[in-house]
C-alpha positions in Angstrom: 26.9 -21.4 -82.6 26.4 -23.9 -79.8 29.9 -23.4 -78.5 29.4 -19.6 -78.4 26.1 -20.0 -76.5 27.9 -22.3 -74.0 30.5 -19.7 -73.4 28.0 -16.9 -72.9 26.0 -18.9 -70.3 28.8 -18.6 -67.6 29.2 -14.9 -68.4 25.5 -14.3 -67.9 25.6 -16.2 -64.6 28.6 -14.1 -63.5 26.7 -10.9 -64.4 23.7 -12.1 -62.5 25.6 -12.4 -59.2 26.0 -8.7 -58.4 22.3 -8.2 -59.3 21.3 -11.0 -56.9 23.4 -9.5 -54.2 21.7 -6.1 -54.7 18.3 -7.7 -54.6 19.2 -9.7 -51.5 20.3 -6.5 -49.7 17.1 -4.7 -50.7 15.0 -7.6 -49.4 16.8 -7.4 -46.1 16.2 -3.6 -45.9 12.5 -4.1 -46.2 12.5 -6.2 -43.0 14.6 -3.8 -41.0 11.4 -2.3 -39.6 11.2 -5.4 -37.3 14.0 -4.0 -35.3 12.0 -1.0 -34.2 10.2 -2.9 -31.5 13.4 -4.3 -29.9 15.6 -2.8 -27.3 19.0 -1.3 -28.2 20.9 -4.3 -26.9 18.6 -6.7 -28.8 19.0 -4.6 -32.0 22.8 -4.8 -31.8 22.8 -8.5 -31.2 20.4 -9.1 -34.1 22.3 -6.9 -36.5 25.6 -8.6 -35.6 24.1 -12.0 -36.4 22.7 -10.7 -39.7 26.1 -9.3 -40.7 27.7 -12.6 -39.8 25.2 -14.5 -42.0 25.7 -12.1 -44.9 29.4 -12.5 -44.8 29.0 -16.2 -44.9 26.7 -15.8 -47.9 29.2 -13.6 -49.7 32.0 -16.2 -49.1 29.7 -18.8 -50.7 29.1 -16.5 -53.7 32.8 -15.9 -54.1 33.5 -19.6 -54.1 30.8 -20.1 -56.7 32.4 -17.4 -58.9 35.7 -19.2 -58.6 34.1 -22.5 -59.5 32.5 -20.9 -62.6 35.8 -19.4 -63.8 37.5 -22.7 -63.3 34.7 -24.5 -65.2 35.3 -22.2 -68.2 38.9 -23.3 -68.1 38.0 -27.0 -67.7 39.4 -27.2 -64.2 36.2 -27.6 -62.1 36.3 -29.1 -58.5 35.8 -32.8 -58.2 35.5 -35.4 -55.6 35.8 -34.5 -51.9 36.4 -30.8 -52.4 33.2 -30.4 -54.4 31.3 -32.3 -51.7 32.8 -30.2 -49.0 31.8 -27.0 -50.8 28.3 -28.2 -51.3 28.0 -29.0 -47.6 29.1 -25.4 -46.7 27.0 -23.7 -49.3 23.3 -22.9 -48.5 20.7 -24.8 -50.5 20.5 -23.2 -54.0 17.5 -21.6 -55.3 15.9 -22.0 -58.8 18.5 -19.6 -60.3 21.5 -21.6 -58.9 22.3 -18.9 -56.3 22.2 -19.4 -52.5 18.8 -18.9 -51.0 18.3 -15.4 -49.4 18.3 -14.9 -45.7 14.9 -15.0 -43.9 13.4 -11.7 -42.8 14.7 -10.1 -39.7 11.4 -10.6 -37.9 12.0 -14.4 -38.1 15.5 -14.3 -36.6 15.3 -16.0 -33.1 17.9 -15.6 -30.4 18.5 -19.3 -29.8 21.7 -21.3 -29.3 23.4 -23.0 -32.2 21.9 -26.3 -33.0 19.0 -25.7 -30.6 15.4 -26.0 -31.7 13.9 -22.8 -33.1 10.7 -21.2 -31.8 8.6 -23.3 -34.1 10.5 -26.6 -34.0 13.2 -25.8 -36.6 17.0 -25.9 -35.9 19.3 -22.9 -35.8 22.7 -22.3 -37.4 25.8 -21.0 -35.8 24.5 -17.4 -36.2 21.2 -18.1 -34.6 19.2 -17.9 -37.9 16.7 -20.8 -38.4 17.8 -23.1 -41.2 14.2 -24.1 -41.8 11.9 -21.2 -40.9 8.3 -22.2 -40.0 5.6 -22.5 -42.6 2.4 -20.6 -41.8 -0.8 -22.7 -41.3 -3.2 -22.7 -44.1 -5.7 -19.9 -43.7 -3.4 -18.1 -41.3 -1.2 -15.1 -41.7 2.6 -15.3 -42.0 2.9 -12.4 -39.4 0.7 -14.2 -36.8 2.2 -14.3 -33.3 3.8 -17.6 -32.1 1.6 -20.0 -30.2 3.9 -19.8 -27.1 2.7 -16.2 -26.4 6.2 -14.7 -26.2 5.4 -12.1 -28.9 2.3 -10.0 -29.3 0.6 -11.1 -26.1 -1.2 -8.8 -23.8 -0.4 -8.9 -20.0 -3.5 -9.4 -17.9 -4.1 -7.4 -14.8 -2.6 -9.2 -11.8 -1.2 -8.8 -8.4 1.9 -6.5 -8.6 5.2 -8.2 -8.2 6.9 -7.0 -5.0 10.6 -7.0 -4.4 12.1 -8.8 -1.4 12.5 -5.5 0.4 8.8 -4.6 -0.1 7.8 -8.0 1.1 9.7 -7.3 4.3 7.7 -4.1 4.8 4.4 -6.0 4.2 5.4 -8.6 6.8 6.2 -6.0 9.5 3.8 -3.2 8.9 0.8 -4.9 7.3 0.2 -8.6 7.7 1.9 -12.0 7.3 3.1 -13.1 3.9 0.3 -15.4 2.8 2.4 -17.2 0.2 4.6 -18.6 2.9 3.4 -21.7 4.8 5.5 -21.3 8.0 7.3 -18.3 9.5 9.1 -18.2 12.8 9.7 -14.6 13.9 12.0 -14.0 16.9 12.5 -10.5 18.3 13.8 -8.5 21.2 12.9 -5.0 22.3 13.8 -2.5 25.0 11.1 -0.1 26.3 12.2 2.8 28.4 10.1 5.0 30.7 11.2 8.1 32.6 8.4 9.7 34.7 8.7 12.6 37.1 5.9 13.5 39.5 5.5 16.3 42.1 4.5 14.8 45.4 2.8 16.9 48.0 2.5 15.8 51.7 0.6 18.3 53.8 -2.4 20.7 53.6 -3.5 24.1 52.5 -3.9 26.8 55.1 -6.4 29.5 54.3 -6.8 28.0 50.8 -3.6 29.7 49.7 -0.6 28.5 51.8 0.7 25.0 51.6 2.1 23.5 54.8 4.1 20.2 54.5 6.7 18.5 52.3 7.1 19.0 48.6 9.1 16.2 46.9 9.9 15.4 43.3 9.5 11.7 42.6 11.1 10.0 39.6 10.7 6.5 38.1 13.1 5.1 35.5 12.1 1.8 34.0 13.5 -0.6 31.4 11.4 -3.4 30.0 13.2 -6.1 27.9 10.9 -8.4 26.0 11.9 -11.4 23.9 9.2 -13.1 22.0 8.7 -15.8 19.4 5.8 -15.3 16.9 5.0 -18.4 14.9 2.8 -17.9 11.8 1.2 -20.6 9.6 -0.7 -20.1 6.4 -3.7 -22.3 6.1 -4.6 -21.0 2.6 -3.4 -18.2 0.3 -5.8 -15.9 2.1 -6.0 -17.3 5.7 -3.2 -17.3 8.3 -2.9 -17.9 12.0 -0.2 -17.1 14.5 0.7 -17.4 18.2 3.1 -15.1 20.0 4.8 -16.1 23.3 6.7 -13.3 25.1 9.1 -13.4 28.0 9.5 -10.1 30.0 12.3 -8.8 32.1 11.6 -5.5 34.0 13.8 -3.3 36.1 12.6 -0.1 37.7 14.4 2.5 39.8 12.4 4.8 42.1 14.0 8.1 43.3 12.3 10.4 45.8 13.5 13.4 47.8 12.9 14.0 51.5 15.4 11.8 53.1 16.0 12.9 56.7 13.2 15.4 56.3 15.1 17.5 53.7 13.6 17.8 50.3 17.1 18.1 48.7 18.2 14.8 50.0 17.4 11.9 47.6 17.0 8.2 48.3 16.2 5.5 45.8 15.2 1.9 45.5 15.0 -0.6 42.7 12.9 -3.6 41.8 13.4 -6.4 39.3 11.1 -9.1 38.0 11.1 -11.5 35.1 8.4 -13.9 34.0 6.2 -15.0 31.1 4.3 -12.2 29.5 0.7 -12.2 28.0 0.5 -14.9 25.3 -1.6 -13.8 22.4 -2.8 -15.4 19.2 -4.6 -14.2 16.1 -6.1 -15.0 12.7 -5.6 -13.0 9.5 -7.8 -13.0 6.4 -7.0 -11.3 3.1 -10.2 -9.7 1.9 -8.7 -8.2 -1.2 -5.5 -8.9 -3.0 -3.6 -5.9 -4.3 -4.0 -5.0 -8.0 -2.8 -2.2 -10.1 -5.8 -0.1 -9.0 -6.9 -1.5 -5.6 -4.9 -1.9 -2.3 -4.3 -5.0 -0.3 -6.9 -5.3 2.5 -6.4 -7.6 5.4 -8.6 -8.1 8.5 -7.3 -9.5 11.8 -8.7 -10.8 15.1 -6.4 -11.2 18.0 -7.0 -12.5 21.6 -4.6 -11.9 24.5 -4.6 -14.1 27.6 -3.6 -12.9 31.1 -0.7 -15.3 31.4 1.7 -12.7 32.8 2.0 -11.4 36.4 -1.0 -9.2 37.2 -0.4 -5.7 38.5 -3.3 -5.9 41.0 -2.6 -6.9 44.6 1.1 -6.1 44.5 1.9 -4.3 47.8 4.1 -1.2 48.2 6.8 -1.3 50.8 8.8 1.4 52.6 12.3 0.8 51.5 14.2 3.6 53.3 13.3 4.1 57.0 14.6 7.6 56.9 12.3 8.6 54.0 8.6 7.8 54.4 8.0 9.1 50.9 10.0 6.3 49.3 7.9 3.3 48.6 8.5 0.6 46.0 6.6 -2.5 44.9 7.7 -5.9 46.1 7.7 -7.2 42.5 6.9 -5.8 39.0 4.1 -7.0 36.8 4.8 -8.7 33.4 1.2 -8.6 32.1 -2.0 -6.5 32.2 -4.1 -9.1 34.1 -7.0 -8.9 31.5 -8.3 -10.8 28.6 -8.7 -8.6 25.5 -9.9 -9.0 22.0 -8.6 -6.8 19.1 -10.3 -6.5 15.7 -8.4 -4.6 13.1 -8.1 -3.9 9.4 -5.0 -2.8 7.5 -4.4 -1.5 4.0 -1.3 -1.5 1.8 -0.6 -0.2 -1.7 2.6 -0.6 -3.6 3.9 2.1 -5.9 7.4 0.7 -6.6 9.6 1.7 -4.9 7.2 3.3 -2.5 4.8 1.4 -0.2 1.9 3.1 1.6 0.2 1.4 4.5 -2.3 2.2 7.2 -4.3 0.4 10.0 -7.3 0.8 12.3 -8.1 -1.4 15.3 -10.4 -1.6 18.3 -9.5 -3.4 21.5 -12.1 -4.6 23.9 -10.9 -5.3 27.5 -12.9 -7.9 29.3 -13.9 -6.9 32.8 -12.4 -9.1 35.5 -12.9 -9.6 39.3 -9.9 -9.6 41.6 -9.7 -10.7 45.2 -7.5 -7.7 46.1 -6.6 -4.5 44.1 -5.2 -2.5 47.0 -1.4 -1.6 47.0 -1.4 -0.8 50.8 0.2 -3.2 53.2 -2.3 -5.1 55.4 -5.3 -3.9 53.4 -7.5 -6.2 51.2 -9.9 -4.6 48.7 -11.8 -7.0 46.4 -13.3 -5.3 43.3 -14.2 -5.8 39.6 -12.1 -3.8 37.2 -12.9 -2.7 33.6 -10.1 -1.1 31.6 -11.1 1.4 28.9 -11.4 0.1 25.4 -8.6 1.2 23.1 -9.0 2.8 19.6 -5.7 2.8 17.7 -4.9 4.0 14.2 -1.7 4.7 12.2 -0.2 5.2 8.8 3.1 5.4 7.2 5.3 5.1 4.1 8.2 2.8 3.2 10.8 3.3 0.4 12.8 0.4 -1.0 16.4 1.5 -1.7 17.2 -1.7 -3.5 15.8 -5.2 -3.9 17.0 -6.1 -0.3 16.9 -2.8 1.7 14.1 -0.5 2.7 13.3 2.1 5.3 9.9 3.2 6.7 8.4 6.0 8.8 5.0 5.9 10.4 2.8 7.5 13.1 0.5 5.8 15.5 -2.0 7.0 18.1 -3.9 5.0 20.8 -6.7 6.5 22.9 -7.9 4.7 26.1 -10.7 6.2 28.2 -10.9 6.1 31.9 -10.9 2.7 33.7 -13.7 1.8 36.1 -13.8 -0.2 39.3 -16.8 -1.8 41.1 -16.7 -2.8 44.8 -19.0 -5.6 45.9 -22.5 -4.3 46.2 -21.7 -0.9 44.7 -21.8 0.8 41.3 -19.1 1.5 38.9 -16.6 4.2 39.8 -14.2 5.9 37.4 -10.5 5.9 38.3 -9.3 9.6 38.2 -6.3 10.1 35.9 -6.6 6.8 34.1 -7.4 8.2 30.7 -4.4 7.9 28.4 -3.5 9.2 24.9 -0.3 7.6 23.5 1.2 8.6 20.2 4.5 7.7 18.7 6.7 8.3 15.7 8.2 5.0 14.4 11.2 4.4 12.2 12.1 1.1 10.6 15.0 -0.4 8.5 14.8 -3.8 6.8 17.5 -5.9 5.2 16.8 -9.1 3.4 19.7 -11.6 4.0 18.4 -14.3 1.7 15.0 -15.7 0.6 14.4 -17.1 4.1 15.9 -14.6 6.6 15.2 -10.9 7.1 16.5 -8.5 9.7 14.1 -5.8 10.8 15.3 -2.9 13.1 12.9 -0.3 14.6 12.9 2.8 16.8 9.8 4.3 18.3 9.8 7.8 19.9 7.0 8.7 22.2 5.3 12.1 21.5 3.0 12.2 24.6 3.6 11.6 28.3 1.5 8.4 28.3 3.8 6.8 25.6 7.2 5.3 26.3 10.1 7.6 25.9 11.5 5.2 23.3 11.3 1.6 22.1 14.2 0.0 20.3 13.9 -3.4 18.8 15.2 -5.9 16.3 13.4 -8.9 14.7 14.6 -11.9 12.7 11.7 -13.5 10.8 12.6 -16.8 9.1 10.3 -18.1 6.4 10.2 -21.7 5.3 
């Protein structure tokens, strides 16, 4: 009777193996819901690791079946072979079978032999050999303490791509997270002006007697400047911009030899330091998911360039009294001015919206001579009109490194005024200007330090330049 019971015990164990495999598969199916919150790639990776572990478990069960059959025949494994099999097999449970796999929700994507999310080690398939034990009083489904699962992201400043940062730097304000930026650029501004010149008088208020000539001025202004910006804090930044200006103008007037169809021309060239300017920027509001980025600025420009006042006109062609040209060309405005502005920017990846508004106050200044006539000296105090400028635009990031932008700007400057010694202020006729332009930009981020910014501006009114073409190379440290 005892011998029969001993023979039935292995048979019962063999019969229990398929049932254990079935129960193991059902337990794994109950945890398949954990895959629902993962991406498709993560699901495939997790399932492949689970299949690999299940195959390993099946191989262990097959070896145990073989060992049981051999035990019935009195040929059980002994010595090193038995130790090797025990080392490969998973720790047995109370029924003598390998312990079941942990739930899918506890499978971590870690390297073999690396520490698991809660301090345990992982096997070759990435499954923790010793899954974490929940704290007393806690829940087994509680999120890990590292916050990688089940955490809620807080509202923060949107993360911009490198291309979007380039738009911010050019159209909006300096990048406050950079301590030092050196921005070198060069631009070409072109003017082409035509003006009807009348030299004579009206007879009987209807008939003009005299010369009618068409004057034309073509001018190129090349400017190279270095703008150095330094961030004092994450909200406060200062900069100084030092320009060098080269100007070339060609003056063309008809009337040579007394014939309106005969043209004569003259040219003038000058180069010198431009008006140095410096500014301070303060970020009033950092961009969030609901609010735009708001930056205020205050800039001061010094009259370090050549002043346009007091430059005398000279008759270049003795055969054409209508052709006069300046002896030199100015490289600055001749005035101190202060500009206060505010700019806004909002990122809707990959679109960036921006806009700005500024007011420039030109400080009145006295000059010893403002006359352009040879041999005439006219001292006076001059006040240029204060400028109101606004603009807005949009930029689109094509990739992490490339973006394009389009914007519109308009500047209105009222009439200038002059004051002779001992007299009142007099307005200068024709000095009011309205300049508007359409601007196009293209940015390319070379690396985390260097950006290339190209721009083209097309004038829409006679007071604006015909076009401005420029390129800049900001380098951030």
